[in-house]
C-alpha positions, 0 to 999 in steps of 0.5 A: 474192723466189721465187728466194731462198725456193726457195733456202732450201726446197732447203736445208731439205728437204736437210738434212731427207732426210739426217737421214731416210737416215742410218739407212738406206741407208749407200750413197746418204748421201754423195749426200745430204751432197753436196746438203746442202753444194751447197744450203748454198752456194747458201743463203749469206749470204756478206755476214753471215757475219762478223756471226754469231759463232755460225756462226764457232764451229761451225768449233771442231768441226773439230780432229780433221780437222786432228789427223788431217791433220798426223798423216799428214805423219809417217806412212810409209803415206800411202796408208792415212792418206788413206782415214782421212782421206776417212772423216773428210772430213764432220768439216770438211764439215759445219761448214764447210756449216752455217756457210755455210748461211742456215738458222735452225737453231733452227727446223730442229732439231726437224723434222730430229730427227723426220725422223732418227726417222721414218727410224729407224722405216722402217729398223726395219720393213725390217730386220724384213720382211728377217728374217722372209723370211730366217727363213721360207726358212731356218727359222734364228733367228739371222736375227732378231738381231744382225748378220743383222738389221742390214743397213743398218749394224753392229748396235752402230752401228744400236743407237746410231742407236735409243738416240738415237731413243730418247731424242728420243721420250722428251725429247718426250714430256716436253716436247711441241713443236708441230713434234714432237708424238706421241699418248701412244699412239703415243709409247708404241708407238715406244719398245716398237719401238725397244727391241725392236729394240735387244734383237734387235740384241744388241749389248752396248753397245746394251743398256747405253744402253738401260737407262740411258735407260729407267732415267733417263727413269723416274726423271725422270718419278717425280720430275716427277710425284711418282707413286711407285706407278705409278713402282714398278710400271714399274721392276718391270716393266723389271727383270722383262722384262730378267729374262725376255729373259735367262732365255729368250733364248739369245743374251742369255743368251751374251752377258750371261754373256760380259760378266760373265766377262770383267769379273769375270776368270772366263774361263777354260773359256769360248769366245773371244768379241768381249769377250775380242777387245777386251780384247786389242786394248785391251791391245796398243793401250795398249802401243803408246801407251806407246812412243809417246805424244806424237804417236802412230803417224800415221792411216797407220801406227797400223793397220800398228802394231797388225797387226804386234803381232797378227802377233807374238802369234800372234793370226790371227784379229785379224790376219786382220780387221785390227782397229782399237783398237775403241776411239775414245779409243785409236785417237785416241791411237795416231793422233796421241798424247795430242794426239789423245786429249786433242783428242777429250776436249775435243770431248765434254766442253767442249760437254757442260759448255755444255749443262749451262750452257745446259740442252740435255738432249738434246744431252747425252744425245747426247754421252753416248750417243756417249762410251759407244759410243766405249769399245767401238768406234772409231766415228769410223774408219768412215762409219757413226760418223763421219757420225751424230757429225759431223752431229748434233754440229754441228747440236746446236752450232749451236743452242747457239751461236745460242741463246747469241748470241740471249741476249746480244743480248737482254742488250744491248737490255735494258740499253740 
């Protein structure tokens, strides 16, 4: 029995460790994944896998990987395709590891979320220490914002992690759990702290999602408690705070104005920005998709097709950086045509529908955060994005399937 308990504990702490390090040092994340896979194989239920329908259903999450694998077959540059597939390997590895593991994911779920939130907090503290040290020695205020602040991953990805952490804090503030209980004053501090870091990170998608989270949480609180006075005061505070940041932060003002001008089409006379770059890339990607809509260019050739167009249009700044489509929906369609694009949409919207049917609010929030970020970044083309998606999506889906399985068993027992 002790041997079995040790296997279970090793597997349990490996998934907690993985949740903790995910917002931190991406260099050691592959080691954490390997540790989790090994402990999952050791802590297995080989004889019971056939009986666990919810575990077999986890393999429904793997089509993105196999679509990419198939698309390499008709790619001329299989070297780039192989590197792309290696990046996406966690899309296959996590579902298989979760299928074999003997962990009770319904009980493991909340501790993993808590571990991730703790890791996000540690990451925020470390980036602030680093930023202030750099500012102290250089007197350069840019060390406190955007890419110079985000030392562990790109600012957009770190903002996404913190937005998800913020959602977790709000969720458990409204629905306290024994395994994730924080005193209200601590929850409030962490919410303010994460919000501040997201603002400093200066990711436009991060700002938009941040406002959506705060307004949604406030609206939920007002409806639940029917306290319109306090709710109104909080709403005014958020609006006033946003206005003050916009007024007194040159970085925020510049990036918000850039976004507004590009949306409205008033770009004449403005400097060439990241938003304008994205618009150009999206237009080029859309034109390429029209040329090969069904099967796309293959995971190995889509990047070459983009860089060729950058060269044809004399877009040297895009050519130098070898930018991908900067939009996951476009990137998946470039790689594998409509088959790839539709596969991605199904793997987002089918679980979302299931969330509403089974009242899995946090899973729905996770998918929504990802779906919005997919518009501005090709997040499944980088380790920081694909591991975050694969790990938490598999965890949420495993809990959802286990919940459905338990309901089916209970209904059978009640009917007999």
